[in-house]
N, C-alpha and C positions, 0 to 999 in steps of 0.2 A: 504494500500500500504506500502511496505517496504521503508526504508530510501533512497534507490537508485532508487525509482520509482516515480519521481515527476509527476504531472499531465502533459499531453501533452500540448505543446504550442497551443494557439488559432490558428486555421487554419491549424494545423498540418495534414499532410497526412499520418501519421504513421498508418499502418494497425492494426486492431483489438483493437484499443483504448489503446495500451500500449506504453509507452515511457520511456526508461531507461536513467538515468544520465550517462554521459560519451559518449553520442552520440547515434545514432539510430541503431547500429549494431544489437542489440537483438530486440528492440521494433519495428523496421521497417524492419526486415529481411524477412518477408513473401513476396515472389516475387522478392527479391533482392539477387544478388550474390555479396558478399563483398570479396575483396582481400586486405590483409594488407601486405605491404612491409616494411621491415626495413633493412637498410644496416648493422646494428649490428647483431651479432650472437645470441643475447638474447633480449627478450622483456623487456621493463621497462623504457628505456630512462634514464632521470635524476632521476627517482624514485629509481634506483639502488643505486646510491651514497647517495641520500637523506635519504635512510633508514638505513644507516650504524650506525650513532650515536644512541646509545641505548636510550638516553633521548627523542628521537622523537617517539618511539613506532610505527614505520611504517612498520616493517617487515611483520607482519600478513596481513595488507591491501595489500601490494605488492603481497604476495603469493595468496591472494584471487583474486586480479585483474588478475594476470596471469592465475590462475586456471579457472576463469570465461571465459576468452578469449578462453581457450581450449575447452569449452563446446559449443561455438557458431558454427553455420554452416557457416564457412568462411575459406578461403584459406589464410594461414599465410606463407609468404615467407621471411625467415630470411637470412641475408647475401647478400641481393640483393639491389643494388642501382638502383633506378628508373631513367630512361633517357627519353627524348622525344620519342625515338624509342619504349620504353616499353609502353608508353601511346598510341602511334599510333597502336601498335600491339593489345593491349587489348581492345581498343575502349570503354572505360568506359563511362557510362552516367554521372558520377560525379567523379571528382578528388578532394580529400581532402588532403591538404598538412599540415602535422604536423611535421615540420622540426626540432623542438627542438631549442637549442641555443648553442652558443659557448662562452667561457669566453673571456672577454676583456683582452688582454695581452699588457701592456704598452711597448712602445719602450724605454727602459732604459738600460744603460750599464750593462752587466752581466746577462741579462734576459735569455740567452740561457745556462747558466751554469748548471752543474749537480745538484747543491744544490737548484735549483729553481723548484717549482712544482705548479701545479694547485690544487685547493681544490679537484677536481674530481680525479686526480691522487693519492692524499693522501688517500681519502676515499675508493677508489677501491683497495688500496694496491699496486699500481704501483710504488709508491715512498714512502720512509719512512723518519721520522724525528727522529734524534738521541736524543738530549737533549733539544734543544731550536728552536724556530721558530719565524719569523716575518710574520704576516699575513697582507697583503696589501689589504685593502678593508673592511670597517666596515658595509657592508650591511648584509642581512640575511645570505648568504652563508659564508661570512667571519667570522661573529660572531659565527655561529654554528660550523664552523671548528675550530676556536680558542678555544671554550668551549670544544669540543671533544678532542683536543690536551691537554688542561689543565687537563682534567679528566684522562688522561693517565700519568700525572706527568711531562709533558713538561713545560718548561718556555716559555711563549707566550707573545709577544708584538703585539698589534693590532694597525694598522695605518689606519686612515681614513682622507680623504681630506675635507669632509664636517664638519660642526660644531658639529655634534653629530653622534651617531651610528644609523644605520637602519632607516635613514630618507629619503633616495633617493625616489623621486616620491611623497613625502609628501610636500605640500606647506609650505615654511619656513615663520615663523612669523617675521615681522620686527618691 
């Protein structure tokens, strides 16, 4: 089996004994009709901005992922927001919600100014940094964005409210 073909879970009803990592769209497709909706105009979700920094080497896997989706027998609907009416009309046997995430934007004075951007806006080129930046948040995304900016020659200050960087969700030792 290839790296992306783990053994099917015990009790799996995936047809023909195949189960592919990333869901059952390919492994369980015999006899199933899959429709993938995304309100964005492009597939990839947060993988798009996550693949921007060259040190992550994610661009080829993102292209492979998107290419493989194109080979599956499924209906892909881009730029469509799913509503309760959509679900009632389609009458699916199963609804899988993969709604992504939104950044936490703190309510602080000046947050709406033009010189304030999310990491996503920077990575996707929607906003630019001139010479320097303060990155608020020392989690994975904040640290990666700070490194990416520093590699471009920007002066970067990284601010984190916890006692160390990238420890959110890790039990703190006392």
